[in-house]
C-alpha positions as CSV (number, residue, x, y, z in Angstrom):
1,M,-31.9,43.6,-7.1
2,N,-28.4,42.9,-5.7
3,I,-27.0,46.0,-7.3
4,A,-29.9,48.1,-5.9
5,Y,-29.2,46.7,-2.5
6,W,-25.6,47.6,-2.5
7,L,-26.3,51.1,-3.8
8,V,-28.9,51.8,-1.2
9,A,-27.4,49.9,1.7
10,G,-23.9,51.1,1.0
11,T,-25.0,54.7,1.0
12,L,-26.9,54.2,4.2
13,A,-24.0,52.4,5.8
14,L,-21.6,55.2,5.0
15,F,-24.0,57.7,6.5
16,Y,-24.4,55.8,9.7
17,A,-20.7,54.9,10.0
18,Y,-19.9,58.6,9.7
19,A,-22.7,59.9,12.0
20,G,-22.0,57.2,14.6
21,T,-18.3,57.8,14.7
22,L,-19.0,61.5,15.2
23,K,-21.2,60.7,18.2
24,V,-18.6,58.4,19.7
25,V,-15.5,60.6,19.4
26,R,-16.7,64.2,19.4
27,S,-17.6,66.3,22.4
28,R,-21.0,67.9,23.0
29,D,-19.7,71.3,22.0
30,Q,-18.4,69.9,18.7
31,L,-21.7,68.1,18.0
32,R,-24.1,71.0,19.0
33,P,-23.9,72.9,15.7
34,M,-25.0,69.8,13.8
35,M,-27.3,68.3,16.3
36,A,-29.3,70.7,18.4
37,W,-30.7,67.8,20.6
38,V,-27.4,66.6,22.1
39,D,-27.9,68.6,25.3
40,R,-31.2,66.7,26.0
41,V,-29.5,63.3,26.0
42,P,-27.0,62.0,28.6
43,L,-23.4,61.7,27.2
44,P,-23.3,57.9,27.8
45,A,-26.6,57.5,25.8
46,L,-25.1,59.7,23.0
47,R,-22.0,57.4,22.9
48,A,-24.2,54.3,22.9
49,L,-26.4,55.7,20.1
50,G,-23.2,56.3,18.0
51,T,-22.1,52.7,18.7
52,V,-25.5,51.4,17.7
53,E,-25.3,53.4,14.4
54,I,-21.8,52.0,13.7
55,L,-23.0,48.4,14.4
56,G,-26.1,49.0,12.2
57,A,-23.8,50.1,9.3
58,A,-21.7,47.0,9.8
59,G,-24.8,44.9,9.9
60,L,-25.9,46.2,6.5
61,V,-22.6,45.5,4.8
62,L,-20.8,42.5,6.5
63,P,-23.4,39.7,6.2
64,P,-24.0,40.1,2.5
65,L,-20.3,40.7,1.9
66,T,-19.2,37.6,3.7
67,G,-22.2,35.5,2.8
68,T,-22.8,34.5,6.4
69,A,-25.7,35.3,8.7
70,L,-27.6,36.9,5.9
71,P,-30.7,37.5,8.1
72,L,-28.7,40.1,10.0
73,A,-28.8,42.5,7.0
74,P,-32.6,43.0,7.0
75,A,-32.5,43.0,10.9
76,A,-29.9,45.8,10.9
77,A,-32.0,47.8,8.4
78,G,-35.1,47.3,10.5
79,G,-33.2,48.4,13.6
80,L,-32.2,51.6,11.7
81,V,-35.9,52.2,10.9
82,L,-36.7,52.0,14.6
83,L,-33.7,54.2,15.4
84,Q,-35.0,56.9,13.1
85,A,-38.5,56.6,14.4
86,G,-37.1,57.3,17.9
87,A,-35.1,60.2,16.4
88,I,-38.2,61.8,14.9
89,V,-39.9,61.6,18.4
90,V,-36.8,63.2,20.0
91,H,-36.9,66.0,17.4
92,L,-40.6,66.6,17.7
93,T,-40.7,66.6,21.5
94,G,-38.0,69.2,21.6
95,D,-37.6,72.6,19.9
96,D,-36.3,71.1,16.7
97,R,-38.9,70.5,14.0
98,R,-36.4,69.7,11.3
99,I,-37.1,66.0,10.5
100,A,-36.7,65.9,6.8
101,L,-33.4,64.1,7.0
102,N,-34.9,61.6,9.5
103,V,-37.9,60.9,7.2
104,G,-35.4,60.3,4.3
105,L,-33.3,58.0,6.4
106,I,-36.3,56.0,7.7
107,T,-37.6,55.6,4.1
108,T,-34.2,54.6,2.9
109,A,-33.8,52.1,5.7
110,A,-37.3,50.7,5.0
111,V,-36.4,50.2,1.3
112,T,-33.2,48.5,2.4
113,V,-35.2,46.0,4.5
114,W,-37.2,45.2,1.4
115,L,-34.1,44.8,-0.8
116,A,-32.3,42.8,1.9
117,T,-35.0,40.1,1.9
118,G,-34.1,39.3,-1.7
119,L,-30.4,38.6,-0.9
């Protein structure tokens, strides 16, 4: 189960660290081709969302890696489930109906919650 956790959580953490960093450092114009919804969100909220994604990625990796505060790993994964639920709502209330990636991420985060409870 430990190997499964690291495979799933590590992949999820890499994705969120990358996506979060993009939201924190890139301009709206640079993000628009990848994320059609960026014009519907205030820039400070976009930056905060990126920060939350980076912190979520750290929460998946650091507690099991250091052996301290282990309950933070399933909490971080649960937070990412909620984050993707909100992302699906944002996509569906706008003109963007492409939610396949969000459904995959919410499923992966939910599996990570389950795997993290066995750490």
